[in-house]
PyMOL Python script that loads the backbone (N, CA, C, O; Angstrom):
from pymol import cmd

cmd.read_pdbstr("""\
ATOM      1  N   MET A   1     -61.805  19.536 -22.931  1.00  0.00           N
ATOM      2  CA  MET A   1     -60.827  19.129 -23.911  1.00  0.00           C
ATOM      3  C   MET A   1     -59.502  18.835 -23.202  1.00  0.00           C
ATOM      4  O   MET A   1     -59.095  19.576 -22.308  1.00  0.00           O
ATOM      5  N   ALA A   2     -58.845  17.769 -23.598  1.00  0.00           N
ATOM      6  CA  ALA A   2     -57.590  17.379 -22.970  1.00  0.00           C
ATOM      7  C   ALA A   2     -56.465  18.342 -23.363  1.00  0.00           C
ATOM      8  O   ALA A   2     -56.495  18.981 -24.414  1.00  0.00           O
ATOM      9  N   ASP A   3     -55.488  18.415 -22.486  1.00  0.00           N
ATOM     10  CA  ASP A   3     -54.315  19.243 -22.781  1.00  0.00           C
ATOM     11  C   ASP A   3     -53.544  18.652 -23.950  1.00  0.00           C
ATOM     12  O   ASP A   3     -53.498  17.435 -24.131  1.00  0.00           O
ATOM     13  N   LEU A   4     -52.949  19.516 -24.725  1.00  0.00           N
ATOM     14  CA  LEU A   4     -52.121  19.100 -25.844  1.00  0.00           C
ATOM     15  C   LEU A   4     -50.838  18.483 -25.305  1.00  0.00           C
ATOM     16  O   LEU A   4     -50.138  19.096 -24.499  1.00  0.00           O
ATOM     17  N   GLN A   5     -50.536  17.285 -25.747  1.00  0.00           N
ATOM     18  CA  GLN A   5     -49.315  16.601 -25.340  1.00  0.00           C
ATOM     19  C   GLN A   5     -48.234  16.807 -26.401  1.00  0.00           C
ATOM     20  O   GLN A   5     -48.558  17.088 -27.555  1.00  0.00           O
ATOM     21  N   PRO A   6     -46.969  16.673 -26.037  1.00  0.00           N
ATOM     22  CA  PRO A   6     -45.888  16.898 -27.006  1.00  0.00           C
ATOM     23  C   PRO A   6     -45.950  15.971 -28.217  1.00  0.00           C
ATOM     24  O   PRO A   6     -45.457  16.329 -29.287  1.00  0.00           O
ATOM     25  N   TRP A   7     -46.534  14.810 -28.072  1.00  0.00           N
ATOM     26  CA  TRP A   7     -46.611  13.861 -29.181  1.00  0.00           C
ATOM     27  C   TRP A   7     -47.872  14.049 -30.027  1.00  0.00           C
ATOM     28  O   TRP A   7     -48.066  13.339 -31.014  1.00  0.00           O
ATOM     29  N   ASP A   8     -48.724  14.996 -29.648  1.00  0.00           N
ATOM     30  CA  ASP A   8     -49.897  15.329 -30.447  1.00  0.00           C
ATOM     31  C   ASP A   8     -49.495  16.255 -31.599  1.00  0.00           C
ATOM     32  O   ASP A   8     -48.388  16.793 -31.631  1.00  0.00           O
ATOM     33  N   PHE A   9     -50.414  16.420 -32.528  1.00  0.00           N
ATOM     34  CA  PHE A   9     -50.198  17.342 -33.649  1.00  0.00           C
ATOM     35  C   PHE A   9     -49.920  18.726 -33.083  1.00  0.00           C
ATOM     36  O   PHE A   9     -50.699  19.246 -32.284  1.00  0.00           O
ATOM     37  N   GLN A  10     -48.815  19.315 -33.497  1.00  0.00           N
ATOM     38  CA  GLN A  10     -48.401  20.616 -32.979  1.00  0.00           C
ATOM     39  C   GLN A  10     -48.843  21.718 -33.928  1.00  0.00           C
ATOM     40  O   GLN A  10     -48.177  22.015 -34.920  1.00  0.00           O
ATOM     41  N   GLN A  11     -49.973  22.312 -33.600  1.00  0.00           N
ATOM     42  CA  GLN A  11     -50.491  23.390 -34.431  1.00  0.00           C
ATOM     43  C   GLN A  11     -49.465  24.508 -34.540  1.00  0.00           C
ATOM     44  O   GLN A  11     -49.267  25.083 -35.610  1.00  0.00           O
ATOM     45  N   PHE A  12     -48.813  24.809 -33.416  1.00  0.00           N
ATOM     46  CA  PHE A  12     -47.757  25.818 -33.412  1.00  0.00           C
ATOM     47  C   PHE A  12     -46.638  25.331 -32.505  1.00  0.00           C
ATOM     48  O   PHE A  12     -46.896  24.890 -31.385  1.00  0.00           O
ATOM     49  N   THR A  13     -45.425  25.405 -32.965  1.00  0.00           N
ATOM     50  CA  THR A  13     -44.270  25.020 -32.171  1.00  0.00           C
ATOM     51  C   THR A  13     -43.732  26.246 -31.458  1.00  0.00           C
ATOM     52  O   THR A  13     -44.094  27.368 -31.812  1.00  0.00           O
ATOM     53  N   PRO A  14     -42.874  26.060 -30.459  1.00  0.00           N
ATOM     54  CA  PRO A  14     -42.303  27.219 -29.768  1.00  0.00           C
ATOM     55  C   PRO A  14     -41.605  28.197 -30.719  1.00  0.00           C
ATOM     56  O   PRO A  14     -41.582  29.404 -30.479  1.00  0.00           O
ATOM     57  N   ALA A  15     -41.043  27.662 -31.787  1.00  0.00           N
ATOM     58  CA  ALA A  15     -40.360  28.532 -32.752  1.00  0.00           C
ATOM     59  C   ALA A  15     -41.345  29.232 -33.681  1.00  0.00           C
ATOM     60  O   ALA A  15     -40.944  30.017 -34.541  1.00  0.00           O
ATOM     61  N   GLY A  16     -42.646  28.943 -33.505  1.00  0.00           N
ATOM     62  CA  GLY A  16     -43.671  29.579 -34.325  1.00  0.00           C
ATOM     63  C   GLY A  16     -43.887  28.919 -35.668  1.00  0.00           C
ATOM     64  O   GLY A  16     -44.540  29.486 -36.544  1.00  0.00           O
ATOM     65  N   LYS A  17     -43.342  27.721 -35.840  1.00  0.00           N
ATOM     66  CA  LYS A  17     -43.498  27.004 -37.103  1.00  0.00           C
ATOM     67  C   LYS A  17     -44.649  26.009 -36.973  1.00  0.00           C
ATOM     68  O   LYS A  17     -44.640  25.164 -36.077  1.00  0.00           O
ATOM     69  N   LYS A  18     -45.614  26.101 -37.839  1.00  0.00           N
ATOM     70  CA  LYS A  18     -46.746  25.193 -37.808  1.00  0.00           C
ATOM     71  C   LYS A  18     -46.307  23.834 -38.350  1.00  0.00           C
ATOM     72  O   LYS A  18     -45.736  23.745 -39.437  1.00  0.00           O
ATOM     73  N   GLU A  19     -46.578  22.783 -37.586  1.00  0.00           N
ATOM     74  CA  GLU A  19     -46.266  21.433 -38.047  1.00  0.00           C
ATOM     75  C   GLU A  19     -47.219  21.063 -39.173  1.00  0.00           C
ATOM     76  O   GLU A  19     -48.431  21.239 -39.044  1.00  0.00           O
ATOM     77  N   THR A  20     -46.688  20.557 -40.261  1.00  0.00           N
ATOM     78  CA  THR A  20     -47.532  20.164 -41.390  1.00  0.00           C
ATOM     79  C   THR A  20     -48.145  18.792 -41.140  1.00  0.00           C
ATOM     80  O   THR A  20     -47.642  18.008 -40.335  1.00  0.00           O
ATOM     81  N   ALA A  21     -49.232  18.519 -41.840  1.00  0.00           N
ATOM     82  CA  ALA A  21     -49.868  17.205 -41.735  1.00  0.00           C
ATOM     83  C   ALA A  21     -48.900  16.113 -42.197  1.00  0.00           C
ATOM     84  O   ALA A  21     -48.857  15.030 -41.612  1.00  0.00           O
ATOM     85  N   LYS A  22     -48.138  16.395 -43.229  1.00  0.00           N
ATOM     86  CA  LYS A  22     -47.154  15.428 -43.731  1.00  0.00           C
ATOM     87  C   LYS A  22     -46.102  15.136 -42.663  1.00  0.00           C
ATOM     88  O   LYS A  22     -45.769  13.975 -42.423  1.00  0.00           O
ATOM     89  N   ALA A  23     -45.584  16.166 -42.029  1.00  0.00           N
ATOM     90  CA  ALA A  23     -44.579  15.984 -40.981  1.00  0.00           C
ATOM     91  C   ALA A  23     -45.154  15.184 -39.824  1.00  0.00           C
ATOM     92  O   ALA A  23     -44.481  14.310 -39.276  1.00  0.00           O
ATOM     93  N   TYR A  24     -46.381  15.474 -39.451  1.00  0.00           N
ATOM     94  CA  TYR A  24     -46.997  14.749 -38.337  1.00  0.00           C
ATOM     95  C   TYR A  24     -47.249  13.297 -38.709  1.00  0.00           C
ATOM     96  O   TYR A  24     -47.089  12.409 -37.871  1.00  0.00           O
ATOM     97  N   ARG A  25     -47.638  13.042 -39.941  1.00  0.00           N
ATOM     98  CA  ARG A  25     -47.868  11.657 -40.389  1.00  0.00           C
ATOM     99  C   ARG A  25     -46.583  10.842 -40.262  1.00  0.00           C
ATOM    100  O   ARG A  25     -46.611   9.717 -39.762  1.00  0.00           O
ATOM    101  N   VAL A  26     -45.468  11.394 -40.708  1.00  0.00           N
ATOM    102  CA  VAL A  26     -44.196  10.676 -40.614  1.00  0.00           C
ATOM    103  C   VAL A  26     -43.759  10.578 -39.150  1.00  0.00           C
ATOM    104  O   VAL A  26     -43.205   9.557 -38.742  1.00  0.00           O
ATOM    105  N   PHE A  27     -43.998  11.614 -38.366  1.00  0.00           N
ATOM    106  CA  PHE A  27     -43.678  11.562 -36.936  1.00  0.00           C
ATOM    107  C   PHE A  27     -44.426  10.422 -36.261  1.00  0.00           C
ATOM    108  O   PHE A  27     -43.848   9.706 -35.443  1.00  0.00           O
ATOM    109  N   ARG A  28     -45.694  10.242 -36.589  1.00  0.00           N
ATOM    110  CA  ARG A  28     -46.471   9.159 -35.974  1.00  0.00           C
ATOM    111  C   ARG A  28     -45.895   7.791 -36.336  1.00  0.00           C
ATOM    112  O   ARG A  28     -45.862   6.885 -35.504  1.00  0.00           O
ATOM    113  N   VAL A  29     -45.446   7.649 -37.572  1.00  0.00           N
ATOM    114  CA  VAL A  29     -44.782   6.397 -37.966  1.00  0.00           C
ATOM    115  C   VAL A  29     -43.538   6.214 -37.099  1.00  0.00           C
ATOM    116  O   VAL A  29     -43.316   5.141 -36.537  1.00  0.00           O
ATOM    117  N   TYR A  30     -42.739   7.256 -36.998  1.00  0.00           N
ATOM    118  CA  TYR A  30     -41.512   7.230 -36.193  1.00  0.00           C
ATOM    119  C   TYR A  30     -41.837   6.893 -34.744  1.00  0.00           C
ATOM    120  O   TYR A  30     -41.179   6.042 -34.146  1.00  0.00           O
ATOM    121  N   LEU A  31     -42.822   7.537 -34.184  1.00  0.00           N
ATOM    122  CA  LEU A  31     -43.216   7.322 -32.795  1.00  0.00           C
ATOM    123  C   LEU A  31     -43.613   5.873 -32.549  1.00  0.00           C
ATOM    124  O   LEU A  31     -43.217   5.274 -31.549  1.00  0.00           O
ATOM    125  N   GLU A  32     -44.387   5.318 -33.455  1.00  0.00           N
ATOM    126  CA  GLU A  32     -44.926   3.978 -33.267  1.00  0.00           C
ATOM    127  C   GLU A  32     -43.919   2.861 -33.532  1.00  0.00           C
ATOM    128  O   GLU A  32     -44.217   1.690 -33.301  1.00  0.00           O
ATOM    129  N   LEU A  33     -42.730   3.217 -34.014  1.00  0.00           N
ATOM    130  CA  LEU A  33     -41.686   2.218 -34.196  1.00  0.00           C
ATOM    131  C   LEU A  33     -41.099   1.764 -32.861  1.00  0.00           C
ATOM    132  O   LEU A  33     -40.417   0.741 -32.794  1.00  0.00           O
ATOM    133  N   GLY A  34     -41.364   2.521 -31.809  1.00  0.00           N
ATOM    134  CA  GLY A  34     -40.905   2.132 -30.478  1.00  0.00           C
ATOM    135  C   GLY A  34     -39.401   2.177 -30.346  1.00  0.00           C
ATOM    136  O   GLY A  34     -38.742   3.051 -30.909  1.00  0.00           O
ATOM    137  N   SER A  35     -38.860   1.233 -29.600  1.00  0.00           N
ATOM    138  CA  SER A  35     -37.429   1.247 -29.291  1.00  0.00           C
ATOM    139  C   SER A  35     -36.548   1.032 -30.514  1.00  0.00           C
ATOM    140  O   SER A  35     -35.345   1.288 -30.463  1.00  0.00           O
ATOM    141  N   ASN A  36     -37.129   0.570 -31.600  1.00  0.00           N
ATOM    142  CA  ASN A  36     -36.369   0.352 -32.839  1.00  0.00           C
ATOM    143  C   ASN A  36     -36.484   1.524 -33.806  1.00  0.00           C
ATOM    144  O   ASN A  36     -36.139   1.386 -34.979  1.00  0.00           O
ATOM    145  N   ARG A  37     -36.962   2.672 -33.338  1.00  0.00           N
ATOM    146  CA  ARG A  37     -37.234   3.775 -34.246  1.00  0.00           C
ATOM    147  C   ARG A  37     -35.956   4.412 -34.779  1.00  0.00           C
ATOM    148  O   ARG A  37     -34.993   4.663 -34.055  1.00  0.00           O
ATOM    149  N   THR A  38     -36.003   4.654 -36.075  1.00  0.00           N
ATOM    150  CA  THR A  38     -34.974   5.454 -36.741  1.00  0.00           C
ATOM    151  C   THR A  38     -35.687   6.322 -37.769  1.00  0.00           C
ATOM    152  O   THR A  38     -36.762   5.976 -38.261  1.00  0.00           O
ATOM    153  N   ILE A  39     -35.074   7.443 -38.078  1.00  0.00           N
ATOM    154  CA  ILE A  39     -35.651   8.317 -39.094  1.00  0.00           C
ATOM    155  C   ILE A  39     -35.665   7.605 -40.439  1.00  0.00           C
ATOM    156  O   ILE A  39     -36.618   7.732 -41.208  1.00  0.00           O
ATOM    157  N   LYS A  40     -34.612   6.859 -40.717  1.00  0.00           N
ATOM    158  CA  LYS A  40     -34.532   6.142 -41.986  1.00  0.00           C
ATOM    159  C   LYS A  40     -35.679   5.151 -42.142  1.00  0.00           C
ATOM    160  O   LYS A  40     -36.309   5.100 -43.199  1.00  0.00           O
ATOM    161  N   THR A  41     -35.955   4.373 -41.117  1.00  0.00           N
ATOM    162  CA  THR A  41     -37.047   3.398 -41.182  1.00  0.00           C
ATOM    163  C   THR A  41     -38.394   4.097 -41.320  1.00  0.00           C
ATOM    164  O   THR A  41     -39.237   3.674 -42.111  1.00  0.00           O
ATOM    165  N   ALA A  42     -38.599   5.157 -40.561  1.00  0.00           N
ATOM    166  CA  ALA A  42     -39.860   5.904 -40.651  1.00  0.00           C
ATOM    167  C   ALA A  42     -40.041   6.467 -42.054  1.00  0.00           C
ATOM    168  O   ALA A  42     -41.142   6.421 -42.604  1.00  0.00           O
ATOM    169  N   ALA A  43     -38.976   6.994 -42.633  1.00  0.00           N
ATOM    170  CA  ALA A  43     -39.041   7.551 -43.986  1.00  0.00           C
ATOM    171  C   ALA A  43     -39.409   6.467 -44.999  1.00  0.00           C
ATOM    172  O   ALA A  43     -40.234   6.691 -45.884  1.00  0.00           O
ATOM    173  N   GLU A  44     -38.799   5.306 -44.864  1.00  0.00           N
ATOM    174  CA  GLU A  44     -39.088   4.203 -45.785  1.00  0.00           C
ATOM    175  C   GLU A  44     -40.543   3.763 -45.683  1.00  0.00           C
ATOM    176  O   GLU A  44     -41.211   3.578 -46.701  1.00  0.00           O
ATOM    177  N   ILE A  45     -41.033   3.596 -44.464  1.00  0.00           N
ATOM    178  CA  ILE A  45     -42.420   3.163 -44.256  1.00  0.00           C
ATOM    179  C   ILE A  45     -43.401   4.210 -44.778  1.00  0.00           C
ATOM    180  O   ILE A  45     -44.418   3.877 -45.388  1.00  0.00           O
ATOM    181  N   ALA A  46     -43.083   5.471 -44.531  1.00  0.00           N
ATOM    182  CA  ALA A  46     -43.977   6.565 -44.937  1.00  0.00           C
ATOM    183  C   ALA A  46     -43.844   6.918 -46.417  1.00  0.00           C
ATOM    184  O   ALA A  46     -44.656   7.672 -46.953  1.00  0.00           O
ATOM    185  N   GLY A  47     -42.820   6.373 -47.076  1.00  0.00           N
ATOM    186  CA  GLY A  47     -42.616   6.680 -48.492  1.00  0.00           C
ATOM    187  C   GLY A  47     -42.101   8.085 -48.722  1.00  0.00           C
ATOM    188  O   GLY A  47     -42.422   8.722 -49.725  1.00  0.00           O
ATOM    189  N   GLU A  48     -41.299   8.563 -47.781  1.00  0.00           N
ATOM    190  CA  GLU A  48     -40.736   9.914 -47.887  1.00  0.00           C
ATOM    191  C   GLU A  48     -39.216   9.828 -47.979  1.00  0.00           C
ATOM    192  O   GLU A  48     -38.624   8.806 -47.633  1.00  0.00           O
ATOM    193  N   LYS A  49     -38.592  10.903 -48.445  1.00  0.00           N
ATOM    194  CA  LYS A  49     -37.138  10.942 -48.557  1.00  0.00           C
ATOM    195  C   LYS A  49     -36.504  11.094 -47.172  1.00  0.00           C
ATOM    196  O   LYS A  49     -36.966  11.866 -46.332  1.00  0.00           O
ATOM    197  N   HIS A  50     -35.442  10.336 -46.968  1.00  0.00           N
ATOM    198  CA  HIS A  50     -34.747  10.342 -45.689  1.00  0.00           C
ATOM    199  C   HIS A  50     -34.263  11.741 -45.310  1.00  0.00           C
ATOM    200  O   HIS A  50     -34.432  12.163 -44.166  1.00  0.00           O
ATOM    201  N   ASP A  51     -33.670  12.455 -46.247  1.00  0.00           N
ATOM    202  CA  ASP A  51     -33.152  13.804 -45.957  1.00  0.00           C
ATOM    203  C   ASP A  51     -34.261  14.769 -45.537  1.00  0.00           C
ATOM    204  O   ASP A  51     -34.067  15.603 -44.652  1.00  0.00           O
ATOM    205  N   VAL A  52     -35.408  14.649 -46.172  1.00  0.00           N
ATOM    206  CA  VAL A  52     -36.551  15.499 -45.820  1.00  0.00           C
ATOM    207  C   VAL A  52     -37.021  15.180 -44.405  1.00  0.00           C
ATOM    208  O   VAL A  52     -37.351  16.081 -43.635  1.00  0.00           O
ATOM    209  N   CYS A  53     -37.047  13.900 -44.071  1.00  0.00           N
ATOM    210  CA  CYS A  53     -37.481  13.483 -42.738  1.00  0.00           C
ATOM    211  C   CYS A  53     -36.488  13.922 -41.663  1.00  0.00           C
ATOM    212  O   CYS A  53     -36.895  14.237 -40.544  1.00  0.00           O
ATOM    213  N   LYS A  54     -35.198  13.947 -41.982  1.00  0.00           N
ATOM    214  CA  LYS A  54     -34.201  14.440 -41.028  1.00  0.00           C
ATOM    215  C   LYS A  54     -34.460  15.915 -40.707  1.00  0.00           C
ATOM    216  O   LYS A  54     -34.354  16.333 -39.554  1.00  0.00           O
ATOM    217  N   VAL A  55     -34.796  16.685 -41.717  1.00  0.00           N
ATOM    218  CA  VAL A  55     -35.102  18.102 -41.500  1.00  0.00           C
ATOM    219  C   VAL A  55     -36.362  18.242 -40.642  1.00  0.00           C
ATOM    220  O   VAL A  55     -36.395  19.036 -39.702  1.00  0.00           O
ATOM    221  N   MET A  56     -37.400  17.462 -40.972  1.00  0.00           N
ATOM    222  CA  MET A  56     -38.647  17.525 -40.192  1.00  0.00           C
ATOM    223  C   MET A  56     -38.378  17.126 -38.744  1.00  0.00           C
ATOM    224  O   MET A  56     -38.906  17.744 -37.820  1.00  0.00           O
ATOM    225  N   SER A  57     -37.560  16.096 -38.547  1.00  0.00           N
ATOM    226  CA  SER A  57     -37.236  15.629 -37.200  1.00  0.00           C
ATOM    227  C   SER A  57     -36.604  16.735 -36.373  1.00  0.00           C
ATOM    228  O   SER A  57     -36.962  16.943 -35.214  1.00  0.00           O
ATOM    229  N   SER A  58     -35.681  17.426 -36.968  1.00  0.00           N
ATOM    230  CA  SER A  58     -35.004  18.517 -36.272  1.00  0.00           C
ATOM    231  C   SER A  58     -35.949  19.692 -36.026  1.00  0.00           C
ATOM    232  O   SER A  58     -36.006  20.233 -34.921  1.00  0.00           O
ATOM    233  N   ARG A  59     -36.679  20.076 -37.048  1.00  0.00           N
ATOM    234  CA  ARG A  59     -37.577  21.237 -36.958  1.00  0.00           C
ATOM    235  C   ARG A  59     -38.675  21.033 -35.910  1.00  0.00           C
ATOM    236  O   ARG A  59     -39.045  21.968 -35.200  1.00  0.00           O
ATOM    237  N   TYR A  60     -39.190  19.805 -35.820  1.00  0.00           N
ATOM    238  CA  TYR A  60     -40.333  19.547 -34.942  1.00  0.00           C
ATOM    239  C   TYR A  60     -39.977  18.709 -33.710  1.00  0.00           C
ATOM    240  O   TYR A  60     -40.855  18.138 -33.062  1.00  0.00           O
ATOM    241  N   ASN A  61     -38.680  18.643 -33.398  1.00  0.00           N
ATOM    242  CA  ASN A  61     -38.223  18.052 -32.128  1.00  0.00           C
ATOM    243  C   ASN A  61     -38.688  16.615 -31.888  1.00  0.00           C
ATOM    244  O   ASN A  61     -39.181  16.291 -30.808  1.00  0.00           O
ATOM    245  N   TRP A  62     -38.532  15.772 -32.881  1.00  0.00           N
ATOM    246  CA  TRP A  62     -38.999  14.393 -32.746  1.00  0.00           C
ATOM    247  C   TRP A  62     -38.328  13.652 -31.598  1.00  0.00           C
ATOM    248  O   TRP A  62     -38.989  12.897 -30.886  1.00  0.00           O
ATOM    249  N   THR A  63     -37.037  13.852 -31.406  1.00  0.00           N
ATOM    250  CA  THR A  63     -36.326  13.123 -30.357  1.00  0.00           C
ATOM    251  C   THR A  63     -36.888  13.467 -28.985  1.00  0.00           C
ATOM    252  O   THR A  63     -37.161  12.574 -28.182  1.00  0.00           O
ATOM    253  N   GLU A  64     -37.058  14.737 -28.716  1.00  0.00           N
ATOM    254  CA  GLU A  64     -37.608  15.162 -27.430  1.00  0.00           C
ATOM    255  C   GLU A  64     -39.049  14.688 -27.263  1.00  0.00           C
ATOM    256  O   GLU A  64     -39.424  14.204 -26.195  1.00  0.00           O
ATOM    257  N   ARG A  65     -39.848  14.823 -28.303  1.00  0.00           N
ATOM    258  CA  ARG A  65     -41.259  14.427 -28.224  1.00  0.00           C
ATOM    259  C   ARG A  65     -41.422  12.935 -28.002  1.00  0.00           C
ATOM    260  O   ARG A  65     -42.286  12.515 -27.232  1.00  0.00           O
ATOM    261  N   THR A  66     -40.598  12.124 -28.670  1.00  0.00           N
ATOM    262  CA  THR A  66     -40.705  10.676 -28.474  1.00  0.00           C
ATOM    263  C   THR A  66     -40.199  10.275 -27.090  1.00  0.00           C
ATOM    264  O   THR A  66     -40.736   9.345 -26.488  1.00  0.00           O
ATOM    265  N   ALA A  67     -39.189  10.951 -26.581  1.00  0.00           N
ATOM    266  CA  ALA A  67     -38.709  10.657 -25.227  1.00  0.00           C
ATOM    267  C   ALA A  67     -39.803  10.948 -24.202  1.00  0.00           C
ATOM    268  O   ALA A  67     -40.002  10.170 -23.268  1.00  0.00           O
ATOM    269  N   LEU A  68     -40.503  12.048 -24.369  1.00  0.00           N
ATOM    270  CA  LEU A  68     -41.611  12.377 -23.468  1.00  0.00           C
ATOM    271  C   LEU A  68     -42.750  11.370 -23.593  1.00  0.00           C
ATOM    272  O   LEU A  68     -43.366  10.996 -22.595  1.00  0.00           O
ATOM    273  N   TYR A  69     -43.026  10.937 -24.808  1.00  0.00           N
ATOM    274  CA  TYR A  69     -44.056   9.916 -25.029  1.00  0.00           C
ATOM    275  C   TYR A  69     -43.655   8.602 -24.354  1.00  0.00           C
ATOM    276  O   TYR A  69     -44.463   7.984 -23.662  1.00  0.00           O
ATOM    277  N   ASP A  70     -42.415   8.183 -24.557  1.00  0.00           N
ATOM    278  CA  ASP A  70     -41.941   6.936 -23.954  1.00  0.00           C
ATOM    279  C   ASP A  70     -42.028   6.993 -22.432  1.00  0.00           C
ATOM    280  O   ASP A  70     -42.457   6.030 -21.797  1.00  0.00           O
ATOM    281  N   ALA A  71     -41.623   8.113 -21.848  1.00  0.00           N
ATOM    282  CA  ALA A  71     -41.699   8.271 -20.398  1.00  0.00           C
ATOM    283  C   ALA A  71     -43.148   8.217 -19.918  1.00  0.00           C
ATOM    284  O   ALA A  71     -43.444   7.621 -18.883  1.00  0.00           O
ATOM    285  N   HIS A  72     -44.032   8.834 -20.666  1.00  0.00           N
ATOM    286  CA  HIS A  72     -45.455   8.808 -20.325  1.00  0.00           C
ATOM    287  C   HIS A  72     -45.993   7.378 -20.364  1.00  0.00           C
ATOM    288  O   HIS A  72     -46.732   6.966 -19.470  1.00  0.00           O
ATOM    289  N   MET A  73     -45.628   6.634 -21.385  1.00  0.00           N
ATOM    290  CA  MET A  73     -46.108   5.253 -21.510  1.00  0.00           C
ATOM    291  C   MET A  73     -45.561   4.371 -20.388  1.00  0.00           C
ATOM    292  O   MET A  73     -46.281   3.514 -19.874  1.00  0.00           O
ATOM    293  N   VAL A  74     -44.316   4.565 -20.006  1.00  0.00           N
ATOM    294  CA  VAL A  74     -43.733   3.811 -18.894  1.00  0.00           C
ATOM    295  C   VAL A  74     -44.473   4.144 -17.603  1.00  0.00           C
ATOM    296  O   VAL A  74     -44.739   3.261 -16.787  1.00  0.00           O
ATOM    297  N   SER A  75     -44.802   5.415 -17.424  1.00  0.00           N
ATOM    298  CA  SER A  75     -45.549   5.839 -16.246  1.00  0.00           C
ATOM    299  C   SER A  75     -46.919   5.161 -16.193  1.00  0.00           C
ATOM    300  O   SER A  75     -47.337   4.677 -15.141  1.00  0.00           O
ATOM    301  N   LEU A  76     -47.610   5.130 -17.327  1.00  0.00           N
ATOM    302  CA  LEU A  76     -48.917   4.470 -17.381  1.00  0.00           C
ATOM    303  C   LEU A  76     -48.794   2.985 -17.105  1.00  0.00           C
ATOM    304  O   LEU A  76     -49.606   2.404 -16.386  1.00  0.00           O
ATOM    305  N   TRP A  77     -47.772   2.379 -17.684  1.00  0.00           N
ATOM    306  CA  TRP A  77     -47.548   0.956 -17.470  1.00  0.00           C
ATOM    307  C   TRP A  77     -47.288   0.673 -15.993  1.00  0.00           C
ATOM    308  O   TRP A  77     -47.795  -0.306 -15.443  1.00  0.00           O
ATOM    309  N   GLY A  78     -46.493   1.537 -15.350  1.00  0.00           N
ATOM    310  CA  GLY A  78     -46.200   1.371 -13.941  1.00  0.00           C
ATOM    311  C   GLY A  78     -47.448   1.455 -13.078  1.00  0.00           C
ATOM    312  O   GLY A  78     -47.570   0.728 -12.092  1.00  0.00           O
ATOM    313  N   LYS A  79     -48.367   2.327 -13.435  1.00  0.00           N
ATOM    314  CA  LYS A  79     -49.628   2.457 -12.690  1.00  0.00           C
ATOM    315  C   LYS A  79     -50.481   1.209 -12.835  1.00  0.00           C
ATOM    316  O   LYS A  79     -51.175   0.823 -11.894  1.00  0.00           O
ATOM    317  N   GLN A  80     -50.440   0.567 -14.010  1.00  0.00           N
ATOM    318  CA  GLN A  80     -51.223  -0.644 -14.252  1.00  0.00           C
ATOM    319  C   GLN A  80     -50.654  -1.833 -13.485  1.00  0.00           C
ATOM    320  O   GLN A  80     -51.404  -2.723 -13.085  1.00  0.00           O
ATOM    321  N   VAL A  81     -49.357  -1.860 -13.279  1.00  0.00           N
ATOM    322  CA  VAL A  81     -48.703  -2.973 -12.616  1.00  0.00           C
ATOM    323  C   VAL A  81     -48.973  -2.953 -11.125  1.00  0.00           C
ATOM    324  O   VAL A  81     -49.064  -4.006 -10.494  1.00  0.00           O
ATOM    325  N   ARG A  82     -49.099  -1.780 -10.563  1.00  0.00           N
ATOM    326  CA  ARG A  82     -49.320  -1.659  -9.107  1.00  0.00           C
ATOM    327  C   ARG A  82     -50.570  -2.292  -8.674  1.00  0.00           C
ATOM    328  O   ARG A  82     -50.892  -2.273  -7.486  1.00  0.00           O
TER     329      ARG A  82
END
""", "prot")
cmd.dss("prot")
cmd.show_as("cartoon", "prot")
cmd.util.cbc("prot")
cmd.orient("prot")
């Protein structure tokens, strides 16, 4: 089984808070927006309230997780270019 990555569903966070399926669904929308990602846009696409998504973003570290995902993707892209 592969190691759990920061952008995967977080069964348990360091703070001991289980990520909900709803939070992960909106996170995936946010993640897949790429360089144009905003919480507001993710909330609109997912049909969720912006304020609720801001709380989920903070609670489940969306900014850090997406930065790690972006760095990982750049690394993979760099390996393909070589």
